[in-house]
C-alpha positions in Angstrom: 43.1 50.1 87.2 39.7 51.1 89.2 37.8 47.7 89.6 36.5 46.0 86.8 31.9 46.3 87.9 29.1 45.1 85.5 26.3 47.0 85.2 23.0 46.2 84.3 20.1 48.5 83.1 16.9 46.7 84.4 13.6 48.0 84.1 11.2 45.8 86.0 11.9 44.6 89.5 12.2 40.6 88.2 15.5 41.8 86.4 16.7 42.9 89.0 16.6 40.5 91.3 18.2 38.6 88.2 20.6 40.8 87.8 21.5 40.7 91.4 21.5 36.7 91.3 24.1 36.3 87.9 26.3 38.5 89.9 26.2 41.8 88.6 27.9 44.5 91.0 25.1 47.6 90.3 21.5 48.4 88.7 20.8 51.6 86.7 17.4 51.1 87.5 14.5 53.2 84.6 11.6 51.8 83.0 11.4 51.9 78.8 13.9 50.8 77.9 12.6 50.7 74.0 13.0 54.4 74.5 16.7 54.4 76.0 15.2 54.2 79.5 13.0 57.0 82.1 13.1 57.5 86.0 11.7 54.3 87.6 8.0 54.4 89.4 8.2 55.3 93.1 7.2 51.7 93.7 10.5 50.5 91.6 12.7 51.9 93.1 11.3 51.1 97.0 10.7 47.3 95.8 14.5 47.2 94.2 16.2 48.6 97.4 14.9 45.4 99.0 16.8 43.0 96.8 20.1 42.3 98.8 23.9 41.7 97.2 23.7 44.9 94.7 23.6 48.6 94.1 21.0 50.5 93.1 21.5 53.5 90.7 18.7 55.8 89.9 17.7 57.0 86.3 16.5 60.2 85.9 15.1 61.2 82.5 11.9 63.0 82.5 11.1 62.0 78.5 11.7 60.4 75.7 13.4 62.4 73.3 16.5 64.7 73.0 18.1 65.5 76.5 17.5 69.8 76.1 14.8 69.9 79.4 12.9 72.8 79.9 12.1 75.0 83.6 9.4 72.4 84.0 11.0 69.3 83.5 14.4 70.1 85.3 11.7 70.7 88.8 10.3 67.0 87.8 14.2 65.7 87.6 15.1 67.7 90.6 12.2 66.4 92.7 12.7 63.2 91.4 16.6 63.1 92.7 15.7 64.3 95.8 12.9 61.2 96.4 16.1 58.5 95.0 18.1 60.2 97.2 16.3 60.2 100.9 14.9 56.4 99.8 18.4 55.2 100.4 19.9 54.6 96.3 23.1 54.2 96.0 23.9 56.3 93.0 22.3 59.0 90.8 22.1 58.8 86.7 21.8 62.0 84.7 22.8 63.9 81.6 21.7 67.5 80.0 22.5 69.3 76.8 22.3 72.6 75.1 21.1 73.3 72.2 23.7 73.5 70.2 24.8 69.8 71.6 27.3 70.9 74.3 27.0 70.0 78.2 24.5 71.9 79.9 26.5 72.9 83.2 23.9 74.4 85.1 21.4 72.3 84.9 23.8 69.4 85.8 25.0 71.6 88.3 22.1 71.8 90.2 21.2 67.6 88.9 24.2 66.9 90.7 23.7 69.2 93.9 20.8 67.8 94.3 22.4 64.4 94.6 24.4 65.3 96.4 26.3 63.1 98.3 26.0 60.3 95.8 28.1 59.8 93.4 26.9 60.5 89.7 27.3 59.1 86.2 27.1 61.1 83.3 24.7 59.1 80.6 24.5 58.5 77.5 22.9 61.7 76.4 27.0 61.9 76.1 26.4 60.1 72.8 24.8 63.4 70.9 27.4 66.0 71.9 29.0 67.6 69.1 33.2 67.6 71.6 33.5 65.1 72.8 36.8 65.7 74.4 35.5 68.8 75.4 32.6 67.4 76.8 34.5 65.0 78.8 36.5 67.6 80.8 33.0 69.4 81.9 32.1 66.3 82.7 34.8 65.6 85.3 34.8 69.1 86.7 31.3 68.6 87.3 32.6 66.2 89.4 30.6 63.5 87.4 32.0 59.7 89.2 31.7 57.8 86.1 30.3 58.1 82.3 28.4 55.5 80.2 29.3 55.9 76.8 28.9 53.8 73.6 31.7 56.1 71.7 29.2 58.3 70.0 28.7 55.0 67.9 25.6 52.4 67.6 27.1 50.0 69.2 30.4 49.7 71.4 32.0 47.2 69.9 31.5 50.2 67.1 32.7 52.8 69.4 36.0 51.1 70.4 38.5 53.5 69.2 36.5 56.2 70.6 36.0 54.5 73.6 39.4 54.2 74.1 40.6 57.6 73.6 37.9 58.5 76.1 39.5 56.6 78.6 43.2 57.3 77.9 42.1 61.3 78.4 40.1 60.2 81.6 43.1 59.0 82.4 41.7 57.5 86.0 39.8 60.8 86.8 36.9 59.3 85.7 35.5 55.6 85.4 34.8 55.2 81.9 31.6 52.6 81.0 31.8 51.0 77.8 27.5 50.3 77.2 25.1 49.5 74.0 25.4 46.0 72.7 27.4 44.7 74.8 26.7 40.9 75.8 29.2 37.8 76.7 30.7 36.7 73.2 31.7 40.8 73.0 32.7 41.4 76.3 36.2 40.5 77.1 36.9 41.8 73.1 36.0 44.9 74.2 37.6 44.9 77.7 40.7 44.2 76.1 39.9 46.9 73.2 39.5 49.6 75.5 40.6 49.5 78.6 37.8 50.9 80.0 37.2 49.2 83.6 33.3 48.9 83.4 31.0 47.4 81.3 26.9 48.4 80.9 24.5 45.5 79.7 20.7 45.2 79.6 21.4 41.1 79.1 17.6 40.6 78.2 15.6 37.5 76.8 12.0 37.2 75.6 10.1 35.8 77.0 6.2 35.3 75.9 3.4 36.7 78.3 1.8 34.1 81.0 -1.6 35.1 80.1 -2.6 35.8 76.5 -4.7 38.8 75.7 -8.3 37.9 76.4 -9.2 40.2 73.3 -6.4 40.1 70.8 -8.0 42.8 68.7 -6.8 45.0 70.5 -4.1 46.6 71.9 -2.1 48.0 74.5 -0.1 50.8 72.4 1.6 50.9 68.9 3.8 47.5 69.6 1.8 45.2 69.3 3.8 42.3 70.0 4.9 43.6 73.2 1.2 42.1 74.6 2.6 38.6 73.8 6.0 39.1 74.2 8.1 41.5 76.9 11.6 41.0 77.6 13.3 40.9 81.1 16.7 40.4 82.2 18.2 36.5 82.1 20.5 35.6 85.4 22.5 33.4 83.2 23.6 35.8 80.5 24.2 38.1 83.4 26.7 35.2 85.1 28.7 35.2 81.9 29.0 38.6 81.4 29.8 39.0 85.2 32.3 36.1 85.1 34.0 37.5 82.1 34.5 41.1 84.0 35.5 39.9 87.0 38.4 37.5 85.8 39.9 41.2 84.4 40.4 42.0 88.6 42.8 38.7 89.3 
């Protein structure tokens, strides 16, 4: 079995530092977690690479919504991959589907070729696929190193049966990483129930902004509460998760 690893999705430099401090093995770097994660900025990539002791994988997703992309969007994704690769990141995270809910083989091939020689993770677009068994074989055939999935359920805990099935089908040809709703309370249960070698979590906690808006009649977005609070990765939650995950290596 592969070494058990913990990946933290981080959308700001504070969270990247917390992930490293807490002992995570890897960060999935992104922005806008409220939308499920989008491609991070050049600045965030560059500064995150300066954080020592942790690997940085970059999510490539140009917009929220579905995973069916136009030619223009694919060009954006290719440019983002090339920038991330040339910046020195450790891996790339991709995913693209057809209108029918299958893996978009041609688009994924282009993205993987642009990422070469970096390892590639196929993200939770998989959880929208109409046939998970066929989709897994296609992802393996594409040469992806890892699949992030909740087992096609709202949370990984709800998807334990599918996750276990995917691990058995994969048979060590690809690493299955469980994500969505993973926390210190359920991490050990997930690892035992599914045999996944990797867990993916945000390990976030809510903090109040240090400065209150000077004009509280104006909101900066559709979610007014976001002007007063934000969510960042907690080094302590990461530490708890890392202790659980890494205990499976002993």
